[in-house]
C-alpha positions, 0 to 999 in steps of 0.5 A: 499499500502506498503512503497516499493509500495509507495517509487516505485510510487516516484521513478517511477516519480508518485506521492506518497504522492499524494494519501495522496490528499484529494482533493476537488470541484465542488459546490454544484451546479454542479452535478458530473459526473456518476461514471464508477467504477466497483468496490463495493463501501466501506461504506463512514466512519462516523467518528467525523466531525468539520465543525462549522467554514466552510460554507455547500458549502465548507463540501459538496465539501470535503465530497464527494471528501473523498467519491469518494476517499475512494471508490477508483473511480479514474474518480469520484475523478479526477472530482474534480480537474480543467483540465485546472490549476493545483497544487497539491504539497506533502509538506513533500517529496516536489513532485509537480505536475502541470498537471491533466493528470499527477496526473490522471495517478498516482491515475489510477496505485495505487488506484485500488490496495487499499484493500477495506478496506482503508479509506481517511476521513476530521476530519475537514473542515475550510473556503470557497468554494474559498479556505479551510484548510482540516484535513484528514486522509489516513488509514494505508492500503494506504502506510503501516502506517496512514497519519495526513493531513493538507492541504491548498486547493484553488478552481477555477471555482468549481475544485481544483486549487491548495492543498499542503498536510503536515504531520509529518514524524515522524508519518509515520516513519522517516527512511521511510520518509527519504527513499521516501523525494526528495533529496535537489536538486529535493525538490521542492521550489515553491508549486504553491502559485504564480498560483493561489494568494491570495482568502482569505478575508482581514480579515482572512489575517489581523489575519495571518498577526499579528500572522505570524509577532508576531511569526517571531519576537518571541512576546509571548505576541503580538502572545498571544492576539491574542487569546480567553481566552479559545483558544486551541494552538495544534501542531500534530508534538509534540503530545501536546495541551496547552489550555488558553491564559496565557498557551499559552503565556507562552508557545509561550515565553518559546518555542520562540528559538525553534519552526520551526514557530516561529523567521524569518518565513514569509508567504507563502500562506493564505486560507480560509474564514471569520471563518477561514483557516490558513497559510503555512509558509517558513524560507529558509535555516532553518533545517525546512524551511516549514509548515502549521498551521490552524486557527479556529477563532470567532465572534469577530476575534480572534483565538479559536483553531490553530492546526499546523504540520511540519516534525518533521523527519528532527530534532533529538530527542533532538530537539523535547524534547527540545520543549515539555520541553517548555510545561512543567509550572513552 
């Protein structure tokens, strides 16, 4: 789908990033309804899928949802969503959709027009069948440019009840993102977190709370203590990765005043299970005022991998360069 078509979709009140959706759900014990699509199914993509920090139930739910999305099967894909309670938000465009019928109308309009070569597939799944963090890719044929998305997802009764898609506007194209982003007065500020509440286990929430508090205070030492010796800290927006606890501590110290997910941020919502998940953060009034952080935990509940994404199109090149400079060790 071209960027022009994507813009038209948003203008018409339809969800655009919408189709950046990688929803999930329906426990394996619940059979999915028979497919009614007459299109020829596209072979399911077989990328490297990391599932070491997810339960089999969570993996089954997500893999089947992405299969149906890639097959461009509207009815099969929408069967993964709750018809009773649903909130879907594109966190980068600020577009929020709160009913199943509204979301289905969007997919029914645009999904059949996707070429048979489209792929939407998860690369990593973290969490369980109550809530999970899904890292996934929408191929360029869908919107004119690849999207790499981190989506916190909540389930209830075997259906998805909340999803927020976070992606970097620079990777999509800063001008293209600006053209379709909701203006400040229409940009969603409530992403539906209050409607589902917290479903993640207490252990994960304690880790998230400790990390978020350390980030908010600019305490690099306290934050780094939560990581394993060989941990990886990955910022998808910066296209940078820092490996090892000492290196992570140094980066956080040098970048204390620069990182959008640092000073003054608070937790919006936590998802995941005993092996990890992550949280959405917010900082009202900031140039970049929200984003997401995915976390993998080891058996001692220490962070072995952190992956974050936020909208880099909201800041200029000088800000990005300054953040990247902070990755350089002295």
